[in-house]
mmCIF file of the N, C-alpha and C atoms, coordinates in Angstrom:
data_MODEL
# 
_entry.id   MODEL 
# 
loop_
_atom_site.group_PDB 
_atom_site.id 
_atom_site.type_symbol 
_atom_site.label_atom_id 
_atom_site.label_alt_id 
_atom_site.label_comp_id 
_atom_site.label_asym_id 
_atom_site.label_entity_id 
_atom_site.label_seq_id 
_atom_site.pdbx_PDB_ins_code 
_atom_site.Cartn_x 
_atom_site.Cartn_y 
_atom_site.Cartn_z 
_atom_site.occupancy 
_atom_site.B_iso_or_equiv 
_atom_site.pdbx_formal_charge 
_atom_site.auth_seq_id 
_atom_site.auth_comp_id 
_atom_site.auth_asym_id 
_atom_site.auth_atom_id 
_atom_site.pdbx_PDB_model_num 
ATOM 1   N N  . MET A 1 1  ? 104.949 162.841 60.694 1.00 0.00 ? 1  MET A N  1 
ATOM 2   C CA . MET A 1 1  ? 104.016 161.854 60.197 1.00 0.00 ? 1  MET A CA 1 
ATOM 3   C C  . MET A 1 1  ? 104.702 160.905 59.217 1.00 0.00 ? 1  MET A C  1 
ATOM 4   N N  . LYS A 1 2  ? 105.611 161.434 58.440 1.00 0.00 ? 2  LYS A N  1 
ATOM 5   C CA . LYS A 1 2  ? 106.304 160.594 57.458 1.00 0.00 ? 2  LYS A CA 1 
ATOM 6   C C  . LYS A 1 2  ? 107.113 159.495 58.143 1.00 0.00 ? 2  LYS A C  1 
ATOM 7   N N  . ALA A 1 3  ? 107.681 159.801 59.317 1.00 0.00 ? 3  ALA A N  1 
ATOM 8   C CA . ALA A 1 3  ? 108.470 158.797 60.032 1.00 0.00 ? 3  ALA A CA 1 
ATOM 9   C C  . ALA A 1 3  ? 107.602 157.611 60.438 1.00 0.00 ? 3  ALA A C  1 
ATOM 10  N N  . TYR A 1 4  ? 106.356 157.887 60.851 1.00 0.00 ? 4  TYR A N  1 
ATOM 11  C CA . TYR A 1 4  ? 105.442 156.798 61.221 1.00 0.00 ? 4  TYR A CA 1 
ATOM 12  C C  . TYR A 1 4  ? 105.105 155.943 60.003 1.00 0.00 ? 4  TYR A C  1 
ATOM 13  N N  . ALA A 1 5  ? 104.861 156.574 58.866 1.00 0.00 ? 5  ALA A N  1 
ATOM 14  C CA . ALA A 1 5  ? 104.548 155.839 57.644 1.00 0.00 ? 5  ALA A CA 1 
ATOM 15  C C  . ALA A 1 5  ? 105.732 154.968 57.234 1.00 0.00 ? 5  ALA A C  1 
ATOM 16  N N  . ASN A 1 6  ? 106.939 155.512 57.329 1.00 0.00 ? 6  ASN A N  1 
ATOM 17  C CA . ASN A 1 6  ? 108.133 154.734 56.986 1.00 0.00 ? 6  ASN A CA 1 
ATOM 18  C C  . ASN A 1 6  ? 108.310 153.563 57.937 1.00 0.00 ? 6  ASN A C  1 
ATOM 19  N N  . ALA A 1 7  ? 108.071 153.785 59.225 1.00 0.00 ? 7  ALA A N  1 
ATOM 20  C CA . ALA A 1 7  ? 108.207 152.714 60.207 1.00 0.00 ? 7  ALA A CA 1 
ATOM 21  C C  . ALA A 1 7  ? 107.190 151.609 59.943 1.00 0.00 ? 7  ALA A C  1 
ATOM 22  N N  . LEU A 1 8  ? 105.959 151.985 59.615 1.00 0.00 ? 8  LEU A N  1 
ATOM 23  C CA . LEU A 1 8  ? 104.932 150.996 59.308 1.00 0.00 ? 8  LEU A CA 1 
ATOM 24  C C  . LEU A 1 8  ? 105.303 150.207 58.064 1.00 0.00 ? 8  LEU A C  1 
ATOM 25  N N  . ALA A 1 9  ? 105.762 150.896 57.038 1.00 0.00 ? 9  ALA A N  1 
ATOM 26  C CA . ALA A 1 9  ? 106.159 150.216 55.801 1.00 0.00 ? 9  ALA A CA 1 
ATOM 27  C C  . ALA A 1 9  ? 107.297 149.232 56.063 1.00 0.00 ? 9  ALA A C  1 
ATOM 28  N N  . GLU A 1 10 ? 108.271 149.624 56.862 1.00 0.00 ? 10 GLU A N  1 
ATOM 29  C CA . GLU A 1 10 ? 109.381 148.736 57.175 1.00 0.00 ? 10 GLU A CA 1 
ATOM 30  C C  . GLU A 1 10 ? 108.908 147.525 57.965 1.00 0.00 ? 10 GLU A C  1 
ATOM 31  N N  . THR A 1 11 ? 107.971 147.721 58.870 1.00 0.00 ? 11 THR A N  1 
ATOM 32  C CA . THR A 1 11 ? 107.443 146.614 59.665 1.00 0.00 ? 11 THR A CA 1 
ATOM 33  C C  . THR A 1 11 ? 106.699 145.620 58.784 1.00 0.00 ? 11 THR A C  1 
ATOM 34  N N  . VAL A 1 12 ? 105.827 146.120 57.926 1.00 0.00 ? 12 VAL A N  1 
ATOM 35  C CA . VAL A 1 12 ? 105.065 145.238 57.041 1.00 0.00 ? 12 VAL A CA 1 
ATOM 36  C C  . VAL A 1 12 ? 106.000 144.515 56.084 1.00 0.00 ? 12 VAL A C  1 
ATOM 37  N N  . ASN A 1 13 ? 106.991 145.216 55.565 1.00 0.00 ? 13 ASN A N  1 
ATOM 38  C CA . ASN A 1 13 ? 107.956 144.592 54.666 1.00 0.00 ? 13 ASN A CA 1 
ATOM 39  C C  . ASN A 1 13 ? 108.713 143.473 55.381 1.00 0.00 ? 13 ASN A C  1 
ATOM 40  N N  . GLY A 1 14 ? 109.099 143.712 56.623 1.00 0.00 ? 14 GLY A N  1 
ATOM 41  C CA . GLY A 1 14 ? 109.787 142.679 57.402 1.00 0.00 ? 14 GLY A CA 1 
ATOM 42  C C  . GLY A 1 14 ? 108.910 141.460 57.640 1.00 0.00 ? 14 GLY A C  1 
ATOM 43  N N  . LEU A 1 15 ? 107.630 141.702 57.969 1.00 0.00 ? 15 LEU A N  1 
ATOM 44  C CA . LEU A 1 15 ? 106.690 140.594 58.148 1.00 0.00 ? 15 LEU A CA 1 
ATOM 45  C C  . LEU A 1 15 ? 106.520 139.807 56.855 1.00 0.00 ? 15 LEU A C  1 
ATOM 46  N N  . PHE A 1 16 ? 106.374 140.523 55.757 1.00 0.00 ? 16 PHE A N  1 
ATOM 47  C CA . PHE A 1 16 ? 106.221 139.890 54.446 1.00 0.00 ? 16 PHE A CA 1 
ATOM 48  C C  . PHE A 1 16 ? 107.403 138.972 54.159 1.00 0.00 ? 16 PHE A C  1 
ATOM 49  N N  . LYS A 1 17 ? 108.594 139.477 54.375 1.00 0.00 ? 17 LYS A N  1 
ATOM 50  C CA . LYS A 1 17 ? 109.789 138.674 54.112 1.00 0.00 ? 17 LYS A CA 1 
ATOM 51  C C  . LYS A 1 17 ? 109.866 137.467 55.033 1.00 0.00 ? 17 LYS A C  1 
ATOM 52  N N  . ALA A 1 18 ? 109.568 137.668 56.322 1.00 0.00 ? 18 ALA A N  1 
ATOM 53  C CA . ALA A 1 18 ? 109.673 136.570 57.281 1.00 0.00 ? 18 ALA A CA 1 
ATOM 54  C C  . ALA A 1 18 ? 108.589 135.522 57.074 1.00 0.00 ? 18 ALA A C  1 
ATOM 55  N N  . GLU A 1 19 ? 107.351 135.972 56.848 1.00 0.00 ? 19 GLU A N  1 
ATOM 56  C CA . GLU A 1 19 ? 106.226 135.045 56.771 1.00 0.00 ? 19 GLU A CA 1 
ATOM 57  C C  . GLU A 1 19 ? 106.069 134.384 55.404 1.00 0.00 ? 19 GLU A C  1 
ATOM 58  N N  . LEU A 1 20 ? 106.427 135.068 54.371 1.00 0.00 ? 20 LEU A N  1 
ATOM 59  C CA . LEU A 1 20 ? 106.185 134.514 53.046 1.00 0.00 ? 20 LEU A CA 1 
ATOM 60  C C  . LEU A 1 20 ? 107.481 134.152 52.328 1.00 0.00 ? 20 LEU A C  1 
ATOM 61  N N  . ILE A 1 21 ? 108.311 135.122 52.081 1.00 0.00 ? 21 ILE A N  1 
ATOM 62  C CA . ILE A 1 21 ? 109.468 134.916 51.211 1.00 0.00 ? 21 ILE A CA 1 
ATOM 63  C C  . ILE A 1 21 ? 110.425 133.872 51.790 1.00 0.00 ? 21 ILE A C  1 
ATOM 64  N N  . ARG A 1 22 ? 110.810 134.039 53.053 1.00 0.00 ? 22 ARG A N  1 
ATOM 65  C CA . ARG A 1 22 ? 111.784 133.095 53.624 1.00 0.00 ? 22 ARG A CA 1 
ATOM 66  C C  . ARG A 1 22 ? 111.152 131.764 54.022 1.00 0.00 ? 22 ARG A C  1 
ATOM 67  N N  . ARG A 1 23 ? 109.935 131.813 54.562 1.00 0.00 ? 23 ARG A N  1 
ATOM 68  C CA . ARG A 1 23 ? 109.297 130.607 55.075 1.00 0.00 ? 23 ARG A CA 1 
ATOM 69  C C  . ARG A 1 23 ? 108.831 129.677 53.960 1.00 0.00 ? 23 ARG A C  1 
ATOM 70  N N  . GLN A 1 24 ? 108.335 130.232 52.864 1.00 0.00 ? 24 GLN A N  1 
ATOM 71  C CA . GLN A 1 24 ? 107.744 129.396 51.827 1.00 0.00 ? 24 GLN A CA 1 
ATOM 72  C C  . GLN A 1 24 ? 108.648 129.190 50.612 1.00 0.00 ? 24 GLN A C  1 
ATOM 73  N N  . GLY A 1 25 ? 109.814 129.802 50.623 1.00 0.00 ? 25 GLY A N  1 
ATOM 74  C CA . GLY A 1 25 ? 110.728 129.625 49.497 1.00 0.00 ? 25 GLY A CA 1 
ATOM 75  C C  . GLY A 1 25 ? 111.360 128.250 49.527 1.00 0.00 ? 25 GLY A C  1 
ATOM 76  N N  . PRO A 1 26 ? 112.254 127.900 48.646 1.00 0.00 ? 26 PRO A N  1 
ATOM 77  C CA . PRO A 1 26 ? 112.797 128.762 47.600 1.00 0.00 ? 26 PRO A CA 1 
ATOM 78  C C  . PRO A 1 26 ? 111.823 128.901 46.427 1.00 0.00 ? 26 PRO A C  1 
ATOM 79  N N  . TRP A 1 27 ? 111.938 130.021 45.774 1.00 0.00 ? 27 TRP A N  1 
ATOM 80  C CA . TRP A 1 27 ? 111.067 130.349 44.652 1.00 0.00 ? 27 TRP A CA 1 
ATOM 81  C C  . TRP A 1 27 ? 111.811 130.060 43.357 1.00 0.00 ? 27 TRP A C  1 
ATOM 82  N N  . ARG A 1 28 ? 111.135 129.431 42.445 1.00 0.00 ? 28 ARG A N  1 
ATOM 83  C CA . ARG A 1 28 ? 111.761 129.079 41.167 1.00 0.00 ? 28 ARG A CA 1 
ATOM 84  C C  . ARG A 1 28 ? 111.549 130.156 40.105 1.00 0.00 ? 28 ARG A C  1 
ATOM 85  N N  . THR A 1 29 ? 110.400 130.842 40.170 1.00 0.00 ? 29 THR A N  1 
ATOM 86  C CA . THR A 1 29 ? 110.119 131.870 39.163 1.00 0.00 ? 29 THR A CA 1 
ATOM 87  C C  . THR A 1 29 ? 109.527 133.107 39.823 1.00 0.00 ? 29 THR A C  1 
ATOM 88  N N  . ALA A 1 30 ? 109.607 134.209 39.106 1.00 0.00 ? 30 ALA A N  1 
ATOM 89  C CA . ALA A 1 30 ? 108.995 135.446 39.585 1.00 0.00 ? 30 ALA A CA 1 
ATOM 90  C C  . ALA A 1 30 ? 107.476 135.299 39.660 1.00 0.00 ? 30 ALA A C  1 
ATOM 91  N N  . ASP A 1 31 ? 106.889 134.522 38.757 1.00 0.00 ? 31 ASP A N  1 
ATOM 92  C CA . ASP A 1 31 ? 105.437 134.302 38.784 1.00 0.00 ? 31 ASP A CA 1 
ATOM 93  C C  . ASP A 1 31 ? 104.997 133.630 40.080 1.00 0.00 ? 31 ASP A C  1 
ATOM 94  N N  . GLN A 1 32 ? 105.789 132.712 40.597 1.00 0.00 ? 32 GLN A N  1 
ATOM 95  C CA . GLN A 1 32 ? 105.460 132.083 41.874 1.00 0.00 ? 32 GLN A CA 1 
ATOM 96  C C  . GLN A 1 32 ? 105.416 133.121 42.990 1.00 0.00 ? 32 GLN A C  1 
ATOM 97  N N  . VAL A 1 33 ? 106.370 134.032 42.979 1.00 0.00 ? 33 VAL A N  1 
ATOM 98  C CA . VAL A 1 33 ? 106.415 135.078 43.999 1.00 0.00 ? 33 VAL A CA 1 
ATOM 99  C C  . VAL A 1 33 ? 105.216 136.006 43.853 1.00 0.00 ? 33 VAL A C  1 
ATOM 100 N N  . VAL A 1 34 ? 104.859 136.361 42.635 1.00 0.00 ? 34 VAL A N  1 
ATOM 101 C CA . VAL A 1 34 ? 103.719 137.246 42.399 1.00 0.00 ? 34 VAL A CA 1 
ATOM 102 C C  . VAL A 1 34 ? 102.436 136.612 42.920 1.00 0.00 ? 34 VAL A C  1 
ATOM 103 N N  . LEU A 1 35 ? 102.194 135.355 42.606 1.00 0.00 ? 35 LEU A N  1 
ATOM 104 C CA . LEU A 1 35 ? 100.975 134.676 43.060 1.00 0.00 ? 35 LEU A CA 1 
ATOM 105 C C  . LEU A 1 35 ? 100.952 134.521 44.576 1.00 0.00 ? 35 LEU A C  1 
ATOM 106 N N  . ALA A 1 36 ? 102.075 134.167 45.146 1.00 0.00 ? 36 ALA A N  1 
ATOM 107 C CA . ALA A 1 36 ? 102.144 134.031 46.602 1.00 0.00 ? 36 ALA A CA 1 
ATOM 108 C C  . ALA A 1 36 ? 101.957 135.382 47.284 1.00 0.00 ? 36 ALA A C  1 
ATOM 109 N N  . THR A 1 37 ? 102.492 136.437 46.695 1.00 0.00 ? 37 THR A N  1 
ATOM 110 C CA . THR A 1 37 ? 102.330 137.775 47.253 1.00 0.00 ? 37 THR A CA 1 
ATOM 111 C C  . THR A 1 37 ? 100.865 138.195 47.229 1.00 0.00 ? 37 THR A C  1 
ATOM 112 N N  . ALA A 1 38 ? 100.182 137.937 46.131 1.00 0.00 ? 38 ALA A N  1 
ATOM 113 C CA . ALA A 1 38 ? 98.758  138.277 46.039 1.00 0.00 ? 38 ALA A CA 1 
ATOM 114 C C  . ALA A 1 38 ? 97.956  137.552 47.122 1.00 0.00 ? 38 ALA A C  1 
ATOM 115 N N  . ALA A 1 39 ? 98.258  136.294 47.347 1.00 0.00 ? 39 ALA A N  1 
ATOM 116 C CA . ALA A 1 39 ? 97.557  135.525 48.378 1.00 0.00 ? 39 ALA A CA 1 
ATOM 117 C C  . ALA A 1 39 ? 97.870  136.077 49.765 1.00 0.00 ? 39 ALA A C  1 
ATOM 118 N N  . TRP A 1 40 ? 99.124  136.457 50.020 1.00 0.00 ? 40 TRP A N  1 
ATOM 119 C CA . TRP A 1 40 ? 99.506  136.994 51.326 1.00 0.00 ? 40 TRP A CA 1 
ATOM 120 C C  . TRP A 1 40 ? 98.834  138.339 51.574 1.00 0.00 ? 40 TRP A C  1 
ATOM 121 N N  . VAL A 1 41 ? 98.786  139.192 50.571 1.00 0.00 ? 41 VAL A N  1 
ATOM 122 C CA . VAL A 1 41 ? 98.135  140.502 50.715 1.00 0.00 ? 41 VAL A CA 1 
ATOM 123 C C  . VAL A 1 41 ? 96.641  140.323 50.981 1.00 0.00 ? 41 VAL A C  1 
ATOM 124 N N  . GLU A 1 42 ? 96.011  139.360 50.303 1.00 0.00 ? 42 GLU A N  1 
ATOM 125 C CA . GLU A 1 42 ? 94.594  139.084 50.550 1.00 0.00 ? 42 GLU A CA 1 
ATOM 126 C C  . GLU A 1 42 ? 94.389  138.649 51.994 1.00 0.00 ? 42 GLU A C  1 
ATOM 127 N N  . TRP A 1 43 ? 95.237  137.762 52.477 1.00 0.00 ? 43 TRP A N  1 
ATOM 128 C CA . TRP A 1 43 ? 95.154  137.320 53.870 1.00 0.00 ? 43 TRP A CA 1 
ATOM 129 C C  . TRP A 1 43 ? 95.351  138.507 54.816 1.00 0.00 ? 43 TRP A C  1 
ATOM 130 N N  . TRP A 1 44 ? 96.378  139.313 54.560 1.00 0.00 ? 44 TRP A N  1 
ATOM 131 C CA . TRP A 1 44 ? 96.713  140.456 55.422 1.00 0.00 ? 44 TRP A CA 1 
ATOM 132 C C  . TRP A 1 44 ? 95.539  141.435 55.503 1.00 0.00 ? 44 TRP A C  1 
ATOM 133 N N  . ASN A 1 45 ? 94.890  141.732 54.389 1.00 0.00 ? 45 ASN A N  1 
ATOM 134 C CA . ASN A 1 45 ? 93.816  142.720 54.351 1.00 0.00 ? 45 ASN A CA 1 
ATOM 135 C C  . ASN A 1 45 ? 92.457  142.165 54.741 1.00 0.00 ? 45 ASN A C  1 
ATOM 136 N N  . GLN A 1 46 ? 92.230  140.877 54.544 1.00 0.00 ? 46 GLN A N  1 
ATOM 137 C CA . GLN A 1 46 ? 90.887  140.335 54.698 1.00 0.00 ? 46 GLN A CA 1 
ATOM 138 C C  . GLN A 1 46 ? 90.703  139.373 55.868 1.00 0.00 ? 46 GLN A C  1 
ATOM 139 N N  . ARG A 1 47 ? 91.709  138.548 56.162 1.00 0.00 ? 47 ARG A N  1 
ATOM 140 C CA . ARG A 1 47 ? 91.448  137.434 57.065 1.00 0.00 ? 47 ARG A CA 1 
ATOM 141 C C  . ARG A 1 47 ? 92.278  137.386 58.341 1.00 0.00 ? 47 ARG A C  1 
ATOM 142 N N  . ARG A 1 48 ? 93.386  138.106 58.436 1.00 0.00 ? 48 ARG A N  1 
ATOM 143 C CA . ARG A 1 48 ? 94.230  137.981 59.629 1.00 0.00 ? 48 ARG A CA 1 
ATOM 144 C C  . ARG A 1 48 ? 93.505  138.556 60.843 1.00 0.00 ? 48 ARG A C  1 
ATOM 145 N N  . LEU A 1 49 ? 93.727  137.974 61.975 1.00 0.00 ? 49 LEU A N  1 
ATOM 146 C CA . LEU A 1 49 ? 93.149  138.494 63.202 1.00 0.00 ? 49 LEU A CA 1 
ATOM 147 C C  . LEU A 1 49 ? 94.050  139.614 63.705 1.00 0.00 ? 49 LEU A C  1 
ATOM 148 N N  . HIS A 1 50 ? 93.440  140.733 64.040 1.00 0.00 ? 50 HIS A N  1 
ATOM 149 C CA . HIS A 1 50 ? 94.211  141.916 64.416 1.00 0.00 ? 50 HIS A CA 1 
ATOM 150 C C  . HIS A 1 50 ? 93.787  142.367 65.804 1.00 0.00 ? 50 HIS A C  1 
ATOM 151 N N  . SER A 1 51 ? 94.750  142.518 66.701 1.00 0.00 ? 51 SER A N  1 
ATOM 152 C CA . SER A 1 51 ? 94.430  142.876 68.083 1.00 0.00 ? 51 SER A CA 1 
ATOM 153 C C  . SER A 1 51 ? 93.789  144.254 68.193 1.00 0.00 ? 51 SER A C  1 
ATOM 154 N N  . ALA A 1 52 ? 94.157  145.192 67.342 1.00 0.00 ? 52 ALA A N  1 
ATOM 155 C CA . ALA A 1 52 ? 93.568  146.536 67.393 1.00 0.00 ? 52 ALA A CA 1 
ATOM 156 C C  . ALA A 1 52 ? 92.112  146.532 66.926 1.00 0.00 ? 52 ALA A C  1 
ATOM 157 N N  . CYS A 1 53 ? 91.694  145.457 66.282 1.00 0.00 ? 53 CYS A N  1 
ATOM 158 C CA . CYS A 1 53 ? 90.310  145.321 65.799 1.00 0.00 ? 53 CYS A CA 1 
ATOM 159 C C  . CYS A 1 53 ? 89.525  144.347 66.675 1.00 0.00 ? 53 CYS A C  1 
ATOM 160 N N  . GLY A 1 54 ? 89.958  144.141 67.907 1.00 0.00 ? 54 GLY A N  1 
ATOM 161 C CA . GLY A 1 54 ? 89.263  143.204 68.772 1.00 0.00 ? 54 GLY A CA 1 
ATOM 162 C C  . GLY A 1 54 ? 89.436  141.763 68.339 1.00 0.00 ? 54 GLY A C  1 
ATOM 163 N N  . HIS A 1 55 ? 90.588  141.452 67.787 1.00 0.00 ? 55 HIS A N  1 
ATOM 164 C CA . HIS A 1 55 ? 90.908  140.110 67.279 1.00 0.00 ? 55 HIS A CA 1 
ATOM 165 C C  . HIS A 1 55 ? 89.923  139.661 66.205 1.00 0.00 ? 55 HIS A C  1 
ATOM 166 N N  . MET A 1 56 ? 89.556  140.613 65.358 1.00 0.00 ? 56 MET A N  1 
ATOM 167 C CA . MET A 1 56 ? 88.697  140.352 64.197 1.00 0.00 ? 56 MET A CA 1 
ATOM 168 C C  . MET A 1 56 ? 89.517  140.608 62.950 1.00 0.00 ? 56 MET A C  1 
ATOM 169 N N  . PRO A 1 57 ? 89.165  139.978 61.838 1.00 0.00 ? 57 PRO A N  1 
ATOM 170 C CA . PRO A 1 57 ? 89.835  140.307 60.579 1.00 0.00 ? 57 PRO A CA 1 
ATOM 171 C C  . PRO A 1 57 ? 89.509  141.753 60.186 1.00 0.00 ? 57 PRO A C  1 
ATOM 172 N N  . PRO A 1 58 ? 90.449  142.458 59.567 1.00 0.00 ? 58 PRO A N  1 
ATOM 173 C CA . PRO A 1 58 ? 90.196  143.851 59.188 1.00 0.00 ? 58 PRO A CA 1 
ATOM 174 C C  . PRO A 1 58 ? 88.957  144.038 58.323 1.00 0.00 ? 58 PRO A C  1 
ATOM 175 N N  . ALA A 1 59 ? 88.698  143.152 57.384 1.00 0.00 ? 59 ALA A N  1 
ATOM 176 C CA . ALA A 1 59 ? 87.529  143.303 56.508 1.00 0.00 ? 59 ALA A CA 1 
ATOM 177 C C  . ALA A 1 59 ? 86.231  143.190 57.305 1.00 0.00 ? 59 ALA A C  1 
ATOM 178 N N  . GLU A 1 60 ? 86.197  142.262 58.255 1.00 0.00 ? 60 GLU A N  1 
ATOM 179 C CA . GLU A 1 60 ? 85.005  142.095 59.091 1.00 0.00 ? 60 GLU A CA 1 
ATOM 180 C C  . GLU A 1 60 ? 84.801  143.315 59.988 1.00 0.00 ? 60 GLU A C  1 
ATOM 181 N N  . TYR A 1 61 ? 85.887  143.831 60.542 1.00 0.00 ? 61 TYR A N  1 
ATOM 182 C CA . TYR A 1 61 ? 85.813  145.010 61.403 1.00 0.00 ? 61 TYR A CA 1 
ATOM 183 C C  . TYR A 1 61 ? 85.312  146.225 60.616 1.00 0.00 ? 61 TYR A C  1 
ATOM 184 N N  . GLU A 1 62 ? 85.807  146.381 59.402 1.00 0.00 ? 62 GLU A N  1 
ATOM 185 C CA . GLU A 1 62 ? 85.376  147.502 58.563 1.00 0.00 ? 62 GLU A CA 1 
ATOM 186 C C  . GLU A 1 62 ? 83.891  147.391 58.225 1.00 0.00 ? 62 GLU A C  1 
ATOM 187 N N  . ALA A 1 63 ? 83.441  146.200 57.891 1.00 0.00 ? 63 ALA A N  1 
ATOM 188 C CA . ALA A 1 63 ? 82.018  146.007 57.587 1.00 0.00 ? 63 ALA A CA 1 
ATOM 189 C C  . ALA A 1 63 ? 81.161  146.330 58.808 1.00 0.00 ? 63 ALA A C  1 
ATOM 190 N N  . MET A 1 64 ? 81.604  145.911 59.980 1.00 0.00 ? 64 MET A N  1 
ATOM 191 C CA . MET A 1 64 ? 80.873  146.212 61.211 1.00 0.00 ? 64 MET A CA 1 
ATOM 192 C C  . MET A 1 64 ? 80.821  147.718 61.449 1.00 0.00 ? 64 MET A C  1 
ATOM 193 N N  . TYR A 1 65 ? 81.913  148.394 61.225 1.00 0.00 ? 65 TYR A N  1 
ATOM 194 C CA . TYR A 1 65 ? 81.967  149.848 61.403 1.00 0.00 ? 65 TYR A CA 1 
ATOM 195 C C  . TYR A 1 65 ? 80.924  150.543 60.524 1.00 0.00 ? 65 TYR A C  1 
ATOM 196 N N  . TYR A 1 66 ? 80.874  150.167 59.261 1.00 0.00 ? 66 TYR A N  1 
ATOM 197 C CA . TYR A 1 66 ? 79.925  150.819 58.349 1.00 0.00 ? 66 TYR A CA 1 
ATOM 198 C C  . TYR A 1 66 ? 78.481  150.464 58.691 1.00 0.00 ? 66 TYR A C  1 
ATOM 199 N N  . ARG A 1 67 ? 78.231  149.243 59.162 1.00 0.00 ? 67 ARG A N  1 
ATOM 200 C CA . ARG A 1 67 ? 76.875  148.894 59.606 1.00 0.00 ? 67 ARG A CA 1 
ATOM 201 C C  . ARG A 1 67 ? 76.461  149.769 60.787 1.00 0.00 ? 67 ARG A C  1 
ATOM 202 N N  . GLU A 1 68 ? 77.387  149.957 61.726 1.00 0.00 ? 68 GLU A N  1 
ATOM 203 C CA . GLU A 1 68 ? 77.091  150.800 62.893 1.00 0.00 ? 68 GLU A CA 1 
ATOM 204 C C  . GLU A 1 68 ? 76.873  152.251 62.492 1.00 0.00 ? 68 GLU A C  1 
ATOM 205 N N  . GLN A 1 69 ? 77.657  152.746 61.545 1.00 0.00 ? 69 GLN A N  1 
ATOM 206 C CA . GLN A 1 69 ? 77.487  154.118 61.086 1.00 0.00 ? 69 GLN A CA 1 
ATOM 207 C C  . GLN A 1 69 ? 76.122  154.302 60.411 1.00 0.00 ? 69 GLN A C  1 
ATOM 208 N N  . GLU A 1 70 ? 75.735  153.325 59.622 1.00 0.00 ? 70 GLU A N  1 
ATOM 209 C CA . GLU A 1 70 ? 74.449  153.396 58.937 1.00 0.00 ? 70 GLU A CA 1 
ATOM 210 C C  . GLU A 1 70 ? 73.289  153.322 59.944 1.00 0.00 ? 70 GLU A C  1 
ATOM 211 N N  . ALA A 1 71 ? 73.426  152.495 60.961 1.00 0.00 ? 71 ALA A N  1 
ATOM 212 C CA . ALA A 1 71 ? 72.382  152.377 61.981 1.00 0.00 ? 71 ALA A CA 1 
ATOM 213 C C  . ALA A 1 71 ? 72.260  153.659 62.799 1.00 0.00 ? 71 ALA A C  1 
ATOM 214 N N  . ALA A 1 72 ? 73.390  154.326 63.042 1.00 0.00 ? 72 ALA A N  1 
ATOM 215 C CA . ALA A 1 72 ? 73.375  155.556 63.832 1.00 0.00 ? 72 ALA A CA 1 
ATOM 216 C C  . ALA A 1 72 ? 72.875  156.752 63.020 1.00 0.00 ? 72 ALA A C  1 
ATOM 217 N N  . ASN A 1 73 ? 73.033  156.711 61.711 1.00 0.00 ? 73 ASN A N  1 
ATOM 218 C CA . ASN A 1 73 ? 72.633  157.819 60.831 1.00 0.00 ? 73 ASN A CA 1 
ATOM 219 C C  . ASN A 1 73 ? 71.810  157.288 59.667 1.00 0.00 ? 73 ASN A C  1 
ATOM 220 N N  . PRO A 1 74 ? 70.601  156.793 59.911 1.00 0.00 ? 74 PRO A N  1 
ATOM 221 C CA . PRO A 1 74 ? 69.830  156.175 58.815 1.00 0.00 ? 74 PRO A CA 1 
ATOM 222 C C  . PRO A 1 74 ? 69.418  157.143 57.720 1.00 0.00 ? 74 PRO A C  1 
ATOM 223 N N  . ALA A 1 75 ? 69.334  158.447 58.006 1.00 0.00 ? 75 ALA A N  1 
ATOM 224 C CA . ALA A 1 75 ? 68.925  159.428 57.001 1.00 0.00 ? 75 ALA A CA 1 
ATOM 225 C C  . ALA A 1 75 ? 70.068  159.875 56.101 1.00 0.00 ? 75 ALA A C  1 
ATOM 226 N N  . ALA A 1 76 ? 71.288  159.591 56.511 1.00 0.00 ? 76 ALA A N  1 
ATOM 227 C CA . ALA A 1 76 ? 72.453  160.092 55.756 1.00 0.00 ? 76 ALA A CA 1 
ATOM 228 C C  . ALA A 1 76 ? 72.694  159.366 54.493 1.00 0.00 ? 76 ALA A C  1 
# 
């Protein structure tokens, strides 16, 4: 299981470097990198379209999941 976690971390790190650090640089200060990183993480977690989620953003897919769970188990 640890190998899968390491592989995922390496993949995300590679995407981060390719999509943000190299594409939007050069960076003049560490604060610029911090702010850009926060924006990229927000996009990654909330707004990117993900094929495993039916081409929906992860946040939207998660909200749909919980709505369906609540509808299926209203007494819980």
